[in-house]
PyMOL commands that place a pseudoatom at each C-alpha (Angstrom):
pseudoatom trace, name=CA, resn=MET, resi=1, chain=A, elem=C, hetatm=0, pos=[-49.773, -41.073, 41.060]
pseudoatom trace, name=CA, resn=SER, resi=2, chain=A, elem=C, hetatm=0, pos=[-49.412, -41.149, 37.489]
pseudoatom trace, name=CA, resn=LYS, resi=3, chain=A, elem=C, hetatm=0, pos=[-51.279, -39.856, 34.691]
pseudoatom trace, name=CA, resn=THR, resi=4, chain=A, elem=C, hetatm=0, pos=[-52.059, -40.648, 31.073]
pseudoatom trace, name=CA, resn=LEU, resi=5, chain=A, elem=C, hetatm=0, pos=[-52.070, -37.782, 28.558]
pseudoatom trace, name=CA, resn=THR, resi=6, chain=A, elem=C, hetatm=0, pos=[-53.957, -39.017, 25.436]
pseudoatom trace, name=CA, resn=ILE, resi=7, chain=A, elem=C, hetatm=0, pos=[-53.302, -36.604, 22.021]
pseudoatom trace, name=CA, resn=GLU, resi=8, chain=A, elem=C, hetatm=0, pos=[-55.194, -36.991, 19.026]
pseudoatom trace, name=CA, resn=LEU, resi=9, chain=A, elem=C, hetatm=0, pos=[-53.374, -36.875, 16.025]
pseudoatom trace, name=CA, resn=PRO, resi=10, chain=A, elem=C, hetatm=0, pos=[-55.006, -36.711, 12.626]
pseudoatom trace, name=CA, resn=ASP, resi=11, chain=A, elem=C, hetatm=0, pos=[-54.953, -39.579, 10.290]
pseudoatom trace, name=CA, resn=ASN, resi=12, chain=A, elem=C, hetatm=0, pos=[-53.211, -36.997, 7.430]
pseudoatom trace, name=CA, resn=LEU, resi=13, chain=A, elem=C, hetatm=0, pos=[-50.014, -35.806, 9.591]
pseudoatom trace, name=CA, resn=SER, resi=14, chain=A, elem=C, hetatm=0, pos=[-47.381, -37.203, 8.188]
pseudoatom trace, name=CA, resn=GLU, resi=15, chain=A, elem=C, hetatm=0, pos=[-48.701, -35.979, 5.304]
pseudoatom trace, name=CA, resn=GLN, resi=16, chain=A, elem=C, hetatm=0, pos=[-49.138, -32.680, 6.320]
pseudoatom trace, name=CA, resn=LEU, resi=17, chain=A, elem=C, hetatm=0, pos=[-45.455, -32.596, 7.968]
pseudoatom trace, name=CA, resn=ARG, resi=18, chain=A, elem=C, hetatm=0, pos=[-43.734, -34.256, 4.309]
pseudoatom trace, name=CA, resn=THR, resi=19, chain=A, elem=C, hetatm=0, pos=[-45.463, -30.955, 2.592]
pseudoatom trace, name=CA, resn=LEU, resi=20, chain=A, elem=C, hetatm=0, pos=[-44.856, -28.677, 4.758]
pseudoatom trace, name=CA, resn=ALA, resi=21, chain=A, elem=C, hetatm=0, pos=[-40.634, -29.949, 5.250]
pseudoatom trace, name=CA, resn=ASP, resi=22, chain=A, elem=C, hetatm=0, pos=[-40.767, -29.995, 1.349]
pseudoatom trace, name=CA, resn=SER, resi=23, chain=A, elem=C, hetatm=0, pos=[-41.963, -26.374, 1.623]
pseudoatom trace, name=CA, resn=ALA, resi=24, chain=A, elem=C, hetatm=0, pos=[-39.053, -25.341, 3.786]
pseudoatom trace, name=CA, resn=ASP, resi=25, chain=A, elem=C, hetatm=0, pos=[-36.594, -27.449, 1.260]
pseudoatom trace, name=CA, resn=GLU, resi=26, chain=A, elem=C, hetatm=0, pos=[-37.881, -25.621, -1.667]
pseudoatom trace, name=CA, resn=SER, resi=27, chain=A, elem=C, hetatm=0, pos=[-37.256, -22.174, 0.833]
pseudoatom trace, name=CA, resn=LEU, resi=28, chain=A, elem=C, hetatm=0, pos=[-33.662, -23.413, 1.400]
pseudoatom trace, name=CA, resn=GLU, resi=29, chain=A, elem=C, hetatm=0, pos=[-33.183, -24.130, -1.701]
pseudoatom trace, name=CA, resn=LYS, resi=30, chain=A, elem=C, hetatm=0, pos=[-34.076, -20.417, -3.617]
pseudoatom trace, name=CA, resn=LEU, resi=31, chain=A, elem=C, hetatm=0, pos=[-32.521, -18.744, -0.520]
pseudoatom trace, name=CA, resn=VAL, resi=32, chain=A, elem=C, hetatm=0, pos=[-28.944, -20.968, -1.321]
pseudoatom trace, name=CA, resn=LEU, resi=33, chain=A, elem=C, hetatm=0, pos=[-29.641, -20.393, -5.282]
pseudoatom trace, name=CA, resn=GLN, resi=34, chain=A, elem=C, hetatm=0, pos=[-30.245, -16.228, -4.665]
pseudoatom trace, name=CA, resn=THR, resi=35, chain=A, elem=C, hetatm=0, pos=[-26.606, -16.221, -2.416]
pseudoatom trace, name=CA, resn=LEU, resi=36, chain=A, elem=C, hetatm=0, pos=[-25.049, -18.010, -4.878]
pseudoatom trace, name=CA, resn=GLN, resi=37, chain=A, elem=C, hetatm=0, pos=[-25.973, -15.518, -7.560]
pseudoatom trace, name=CA, resn=VAL, resi=38, chain=A, elem=C, hetatm=0, pos=[-25.360, -12.308, -5.806]
pseudoatom trace, name=CA, resn=LEU, resi=39, chain=A, elem=C, hetatm=0, pos=[-22.651, -13.861, -4.820]
pseudoatom trace, name=CA, resn=ALA, resi=40, chain=A, elem=C, hetatm=0, pos=[-20.828, -14.534, -8.429]
pseudoatom trace, name=CA, resn=THR, resi=41, chain=A, elem=C, hetatm=0, pos=[-22.291, -10.947, -8.743]
pseudoatom trace, name=CA, resn=SER, resi=42, chain=A, elem=C, hetatm=0, pos=[-20.450, -8.908, -6.221]
pseudoatom trace, name=CA, resn=MET, resi=43, chain=A, elem=C, hetatm=0, pos=[-17.492, -11.538, -7.075]
pseudoatom trace, name=CA, resn=GLN, resi=44, chain=A, elem=C, hetatm=0, pos=[-17.524, -9.970, -10.719]
pseudoatom trace, name=CA, resn=SER, resi=45, chain=A, elem=C, hetatm=0, pos=[-18.195, -6.368, -9.928]
pseudoatom trace, name=CA, resn=LEU, resi=46, chain=A, elem=C, hetatm=0, pos=[-14.897, -6.550, -7.861]
pseudoatom trace, name=CA, resn=GLN, resi=47, chain=A, elem=C, hetatm=0, pos=[-13.365, -5.926, -11.181]
pseudoatom trace, name=CA, resn=GLU, resi=48, chain=A, elem=C, hetatm=0, pos=[-15.282, -2.730, -11.819]
pseudoatom trace, name=CA, resn=ALA, resi=49, chain=A, elem=C, hetatm=0, pos=[-14.157, 0.503, -12.873]
pseudoatom trace, name=CA, resn=ASN, resi=50, chain=A, elem=C, hetatm=0, pos=[-16.038, 2.685, -11.088]
pseudoatom trace, name=CA, resn=PRO, resi=51, chain=A, elem=C, hetatm=0, pos=[-15.004, 2.198, -7.799]
pseudoatom trace, name=CA, resn=ALA, resi=52, chain=A, elem=C, hetatm=0, pos=[-18.229, 2.893, -5.896]
pseudoatom trace, name=CA, resn=ILE, resi=53, chain=A, elem=C, hetatm=0, pos=[-19.243, 0.017, -7.347]
pseudoatom trace, name=CA, resn=ARG, resi=54, chain=A, elem=C, hetatm=0, pos=[-15.661, -2.430, -6.312]
pseudoatom trace, name=CA, resn=ALA, resi=55, chain=A, elem=C, hetatm=0, pos=[-16.594, -0.724, -2.895]
pseudoatom trace, name=CA, resn=ASN, resi=56, chain=A, elem=C, hetatm=0, pos=[-19.814, -1.112, -2.779]
pseudoatom trace, name=CA, resn=ALA, resi=57, chain=A, elem=C, hetatm=0, pos=[-19.376, -5.226, -4.322]
pseudoatom trace, name=CA, resn=ALA, resi=58, chain=A, elem=C, hetatm=0, pos=[-16.793, -5.885, -1.321]
pseudoatom trace, name=CA, resn=LYS, resi=59, chain=A, elem=C, hetatm=0, pos=[-19.923, -4.163, 0.834]
pseudoatom trace, name=CA, resn=THR, resi=60, chain=A, elem=C, hetatm=0, pos=[-21.681, -7.393, -0.084]
pseudoatom trace, name=CA, resn=LEU, resi=61, chain=A, elem=C, hetatm=0, pos=[-18.895, -9.785, 0.466]
pseudoatom trace, name=CA, resn=TRP, resi=62, chain=A, elem=C, hetatm=0, pos=[-18.763, -8.842, 3.757]
pseudoatom trace, name=CA, resn=VAL, resi=63, chain=A, elem=C, hetatm=0, pos=[-22.514, -9.082, 4.433]
pseudoatom trace, name=CA, resn=ILE, resi=64, chain=A, elem=C, hetatm=0, pos=[-22.327, -12.665, 3.118]
pseudoatom trace, name=CA, resn=GLY, resi=65, chain=A, elem=C, hetatm=0, pos=[-19.103, -13.521, 4.590]
pseudoatom trace, name=CA, resn=VAL, resi=66, chain=A, elem=C, hetatm=0, pos=[-18.117, -16.389, 2.586]
pseudoatom trace, name=CA, resn=GLU, resi=67, chain=A, elem=C, hetatm=0, pos=[-14.717, -18.407, 2.185]
pseudoatom trace, name=CA, resn=THR, resi=68, chain=A, elem=C, hetatm=0, pos=[-15.118, -18.192, -1.734]
pseudoatom trace, name=CA, resn=ALA, resi=69, chain=A, elem=C, hetatm=0, pos=[-15.166, -14.514, -2.267]
pseudoatom trace, name=CA, resn=ILE, resi=70, chain=A, elem=C, hetatm=0, pos=[-11.700, -14.621, 0.192]
pseudoatom trace, name=CA, resn=PRO, resi=71, chain=A, elem=C, hetatm=0, pos=[-8.929, -14.644, -3.233]
pseudoatom trace, name=CA, resn=ALA, resi=72, chain=A, elem=C, hetatm=0, pos=[-11.314, -12.053, -4.616]
pseudoatom trace, name=CA, resn=LEU, resi=73, chain=A, elem=C, hetatm=0, pos=[-11.324, -9.916, -1.434]
pseudoatom trace, name=CA, resn=GLY, resi=74, chain=A, elem=C, hetatm=0, pos=[-7.475, -10.100, -1.338]
pseudoatom trace, name=CA, resn=GLN, resi=75, chain=A, elem=C, hetatm=0, pos=[-6.982, -8.718, -4.690]
pseudoatom trace, name=CA, resn=ALA, resi=76, chain=A, elem=C, hetatm=0, pos=[-9.419, -5.930, -3.564]
pseudoatom trace, name=CA, resn=LEU, resi=77, chain=A, elem=C, hetatm=0, pos=[-7.136, -5.230, -0.725]
pseudoatom trace, name=CA, resn=HIS, resi=78, chain=A, elem=C, hetatm=0, pos=[-4.858, -3.241, -3.656]
pseudoatom trace, name=CA, resn=ASP, resi=79, chain=A, elem=C, hetatm=0, pos=[-7.636, -2.017, -4.885]
pseudoatom trace, name=CA, resn=LYS, resi=80, chain=A, elem=C, hetatm=0, pos=[-6.124, 2.037, -6.225]
pseudoatom trace, name=CA, resn=ASP, resi=81, chain=A, elem=C, hetatm=0, pos=[-9.349, 3.147, -4.298]
pseudoatom trace, name=CA, resn=SER, resi=82, chain=A, elem=C, hetatm=0, pos=[-9.284, 3.202, -0.278]
pseudoatom trace, name=CA, resn=SER, resi=83, chain=A, elem=C, hetatm=0, pos=[-12.612, 2.230, -0.313]
pseudoatom trace, name=CA, resn=VAL, resi=84, chain=A, elem=C, hetatm=0, pos=[-12.266, -0.897, -1.908]
pseudoatom trace, name=CA, resn=ARG, resi=85, chain=A, elem=C, hetatm=0, pos=[-9.451, -1.885, 0.773]
pseudoatom trace, name=CA, resn=GLN, resi=86, chain=A, elem=C, hetatm=0, pos=[-11.007, -0.708, 3.478]
pseudoatom trace, name=CA, resn=CYS, resi=87, chain=A, elem=C, hetatm=0, pos=[-14.264, -2.720, 2.813]
pseudoatom trace, name=CA, resn=SER, resi=88, chain=A, elem=C, hetatm=0, pos=[-12.414, -5.195, 1.334]
pseudoatom trace, name=CA, resn=ALA, resi=89, chain=A, elem=C, hetatm=0, pos=[-10.593, -5.344, 5.080]
pseudoatom trace, name=CA, resn=GLU, resi=90, chain=A, elem=C, hetatm=0, pos=[-13.681, -5.100, 6.761]
pseudoatom trace, name=CA, resn=ALA, resi=91, chain=A, elem=C, hetatm=0, pos=[-14.727, -8.131, 5.082]
pseudoatom trace, name=CA, resn=LEU, resi=92, chain=A, elem=C, hetatm=0, pos=[-11.628, -10.183, 4.751]
pseudoatom trace, name=CA, resn=GLN, resi=93, chain=A, elem=C, hetatm=0, pos=[-12.056, -10.218, 8.738]
pseudoatom trace, name=CA, resn=LEU, resi=94, chain=A, elem=C, hetatm=0, pos=[-15.655, -10.451, 9.276]
pseudoatom trace, name=CA, resn=ILE, resi=95, chain=A, elem=C, hetatm=0, pos=[-14.902, -14.356, 7.991]
pseudoatom trace, name=CA, resn=GLY, resi=96, chain=A, elem=C, hetatm=0, pos=[-12.550, -14.781, 9.877]
pseudoatom trace, name=CA, resn=THR, resi=97, chain=A, elem=C, hetatm=0, pos=[-10.838, -17.410, 8.797]
pseudoatom trace, name=CA, resn=GLU, resi=98, chain=A, elem=C, hetatm=0, pos=[-7.471, -18.595, 9.192]
pseudoatom trace, name=CA, resn=SER, resi=99, chain=A, elem=C, hetatm=0, pos=[-6.653, -17.458, 5.399]
pseudoatom trace, name=CA, resn=ALA, resi=100, chain=A, elem=C, hetatm=0, pos=[-8.524, -14.199, 5.557]
pseudoatom trace, name=CA, resn=LEU, resi=101, chain=A, elem=C, hetatm=0, pos=[-6.655, -13.187, 8.556]
pseudoatom trace, name=CA, resn=ALA, resi=102, chain=A, elem=C, hetatm=0, pos=[-3.330, -13.874, 6.710]
pseudoatom trace, name=CA, resn=LEU, resi=103, chain=A, elem=C, hetatm=0, pos=[-4.159, -11.962, 3.758]
pseudoatom trace, name=CA, resn=LEU, resi=104, chain=A, elem=C, hetatm=0, pos=[-5.038, -9.533, 6.105]
pseudoatom trace, name=CA, resn=ALA, resi=105, chain=A, elem=C, hetatm=0, pos=[-1.703, -9.897, 8.032]
pseudoatom trace, name=CA, resn=GLN, resi=106, chain=A, elem=C, hetatm=0, pos=[0.248, -9.824, 4.375]
pseudoatom trace, name=CA, resn=GLN, resi=107, chain=A, elem=C, hetatm=0, pos=[-1.251, -6.875, 3.425]
pseudoatom trace, name=CA, resn=GLN, resi=108, chain=A, elem=C, hetatm=0, pos=[-0.625, -4.730, 6.443]
pseudoatom trace, name=CA, resn=SER, resi=109, chain=A, elem=C, hetatm=0, pos=[2.780, -5.899, 6.356]
pseudoatom trace, name=CA, resn=GLU, resi=110, chain=A, elem=C, hetatm=0, pos=[3.258, -4.500, 2.944]
pseudoatom trace, name=CA, resn=GLN, resi=111, chain=A, elem=C, hetatm=0, pos=[1.951, -1.406, 3.825]
pseudoatom trace, name=CA, resn=SER, resi=112, chain=A, elem=C, hetatm=0, pos=[4.276, -1.006, 6.615]
pseudoatom trace, name=CA, resn=LEU, resi=113, chain=A, elem=C, hetatm=0, pos=[6.729, -1.622, 4.759]
pseudoatom trace, name=CA, resn=ALA, resi=114, chain=A, elem=C, hetatm=0, pos=[5.403, 0.871, 1.660]
pseudoatom trace, name=CA, resn=SER, resi=115, chain=A, elem=C, hetatm=0, pos=[5.282, 3.348, 4.503]
pseudoatom trace, name=CA, resn=CYS, resi=116, chain=A, elem=C, hetatm=0, pos=[9.050, 2.902, 5.680]
pseudoatom trace, name=CA, resn=GLU, resi=117, chain=A, elem=C, hetatm=0, pos=[10.082, 3.166, 1.952]
pseudoatom trace, name=CA, resn=ASP, resi=118, chain=A, elem=C, hetatm=0, pos=[8.482, 6.454, 1.362]
pseudoatom trace, name=CA, resn=GLU, resi=119, chain=A, elem=C, hetatm=0, pos=[9.385, 7.907, 4.998]
pseudoatom trace, name=CA, resn=ALA, resi=120, chain=A, elem=C, hetatm=0, pos=[13.419, 7.394, 3.795]
pseudoatom trace, name=CA, resn=PHE, resi=121, chain=A, elem=C, hetatm=0, pos=[12.935, 9.255, 0.991]
pseudoatom trace, name=CA, resn=ASP, resi=122, chain=A, elem=C, hetatm=0, pos=[11.388, 12.544, 1.179]
pseudoatom trace, name=CA, resn=PRO, resi=123, chain=A, elem=C, hetatm=0, pos=[12.374, 14.575, -2.535]
pseudoatom trace, name=CA, resn=ILE, resi=124, chain=A, elem=C, hetatm=0, pos=[13.254, 17.612, -0.920]
pseudoatom trace, name=CA, resn=THR, resi=125, chain=A, elem=C, hetatm=0, pos=[16.276, 16.291, 0.439]
pseudoatom trace, name=CA, resn=PRO, resi=126, chain=A, elem=C, hetatm=0, pos=[18.287, 16.736, -2.390]
pseudoatom trace, name=CA, resn=LEU, resi=127, chain=A, elem=C, hetatm=0, pos=[16.594, 19.885, -3.374]
pseudoatom trace, name=CA, resn=ILE, resi=128, chain=A, elem=C, hetatm=0, pos=[18.196, 21.312, 0.342]
pseudoatom trace, name=CA, resn=GLY, resi=129, chain=A, elem=C, hetatm=0, pos=[21.256, 20.737, -0.475]
pseudoatom trace, name=CA, resn=THR, resi=130, chain=A, elem=C, hetatm=0, pos=[21.605, 22.632, -3.557]
pseudoatom trace, name=CA, resn=LEU, resi=131, chain=A, elem=C, hetatm=0, pos=[20.578, 25.638, -1.750]
pseudoatom trace, name=CA, resn=HIS, resi=132, chain=A, elem=C, hetatm=0, pos=[23.630, 27.760, -1.298]
pseudoatom trace, name=CA, resn=LEU, resi=133, chain=A, elem=C, hetatm=0, pos=[23.647, 32.130, -1.437]
pseudoatom trace, name=CA, resn=GLY, resi=134, chain=A, elem=C, hetatm=0, pos=[25.282, 31.912, -4.917]
pseudoatom trace, name=CA, resn=PRO, resi=135, chain=A, elem=C, hetatm=0, pos=[21.931, 31.885, -7.168]
pseudoatom trace, name=CA, resn=THR, resi=136, chain=A, elem=C, hetatm=0, pos=[24.176, 30.560, -9.942]
pseudoatom trace, name=CA, resn=ASP, resi=137, chain=A, elem=C, hetatm=0, pos=[24.183, 27.396, -7.975]
pseudoatom trace, name=CA, resn=LEU, resi=138, chain=A, elem=C, hetatm=0, pos=[20.784, 27.322, -7.275]
pseudoatom trace, name=CA, resn=ALA, resi=139, chain=A, elem=C, hetatm=0, pos=[19.696, 27.609, -10.974]
pseudoatom trace, name=CA, resn=GLU, resi=140, chain=A, elem=C, hetatm=0, pos=[22.157, 25.299, -12.410]
pseudoatom trace, name=CA, resn=ASN, resi=141, chain=A, elem=C, hetatm=0, pos=[21.514, 21.891, -10.160]
pseudoatom trace, name=CA, resn=HIS, resi=142, chain=A, elem=C, hetatm=0, pos=[17.531, 22.712, -8.531]
pseudoatom trace, name=CA, resn=ASP, resi=143, chain=A, elem=C, hetatm=0, pos=[16.605, 21.376, -12.069]
pseudoatom trace, name=CA, resn=HIS, resi=144, chain=A, elem=C, hetatm=0, pos=[18.405, 18.740, -11.604]
pseudoatom trace, name=CA, resn=TYR, resi=145, chain=A, elem=C, hetatm=0, pos=[17.798, 17.188, -8.334]
pseudoatom trace, name=CA, resn=LEU, resi=146, chain=A, elem=C, hetatm=0, pos=[14.401, 18.028, -8.919]
pseudoatom trace, name=CA, resn=ALA, resi=147, chain=A, elem=C, hetatm=0, pos=[14.448, 15.288, -11.412]
pseudoatom trace, name=CA, resn=GLU, resi=148, chain=A, elem=C, hetatm=0, pos=[15.939, 12.999, -9.916]
pseudoatom trace, name=CA, resn=ALA, resi=149, chain=A, elem=C, hetatm=0, pos=[13.545, 13.848, -7.268]
pseudoatom trace, name=CA, resn=LEU, resi=150, chain=A, elem=C, hetatm=0, pos=[10.739, 13.133, -9.297]
pseudoatom trace, name=CA, resn=GLU, resi=151, chain=A, elem=C, hetatm=0, pos=[12.214, 9.964, -11.207]
pseudoatom trace, name=CA, resn=ARG, resi=152, chain=A, elem=C, hetatm=0, pos=[12.839, 8.243, -8.449]
pseudoatom trace, name=CA, resn=GLU, resi=153, chain=A, elem=C, hetatm=0, pos=[9.148, 9.138, -6.718]
pseudoatom trace, name=CA, resn=LEU, resi=154, chain=A, elem=C, hetatm=0, pos=[7.452, 8.187, -9.882]
pseudoatom trace, name=CA, resn=THR, resi=155, chain=A, elem=C, hetatm=0, pos=[9.573, 5.144, -10.513]
pseudoatom trace, name=CA, resn=ALA, resi=156, chain=A, elem=C, hetatm=0, pos=[9.053, 4.061, -6.096]
pseudoatom trace, name=CA, resn=GLY, resi=157, chain=A, elem=C, hetatm=0, pos=[4.385, 4.437, -7.184]
pseudoatom trace, name=CA, resn=ALA, resi=158, chain=A, elem=C, hetatm=0, pos=[5.011, 2.291, -10.391]
for i in range(1, 158): cmd.bond("trace and resi %d" % i, "trace and resi %d" % (i + 1))
show_as sticks, trace
zoom trace
């Protein structure tokens, strides 16, 4: 046994649907433009002097999560402020593309290498060799080894 279902549609249905579609297109266009504006502003803010502004910019790019931000976030991985580096790393991880993850891997490799170099040179070690019981030897060589250790430390950090 079959039943027939009859639906009455208003005469202006196609016009109403077209109006709704146009409205949705306008809303989507506005959203895309706002997102692009936030993206551009955030990428520009990664260059600000204030580390809090740079960290917030990285967080914003983290939320947006677009591939366009990958180069700027990659540069921010080398920021002198740890919160900026952390937010940038999280943003790249969230984006999750091959290029974003490659930048993270490269940064981790560089940090690991730098950590090994830091561990290899301890500025106190050369000073220990100068500690003799005679007060003249300690006084004569202490300044030399301390200056040498500090110079190596400063050139390593540059």
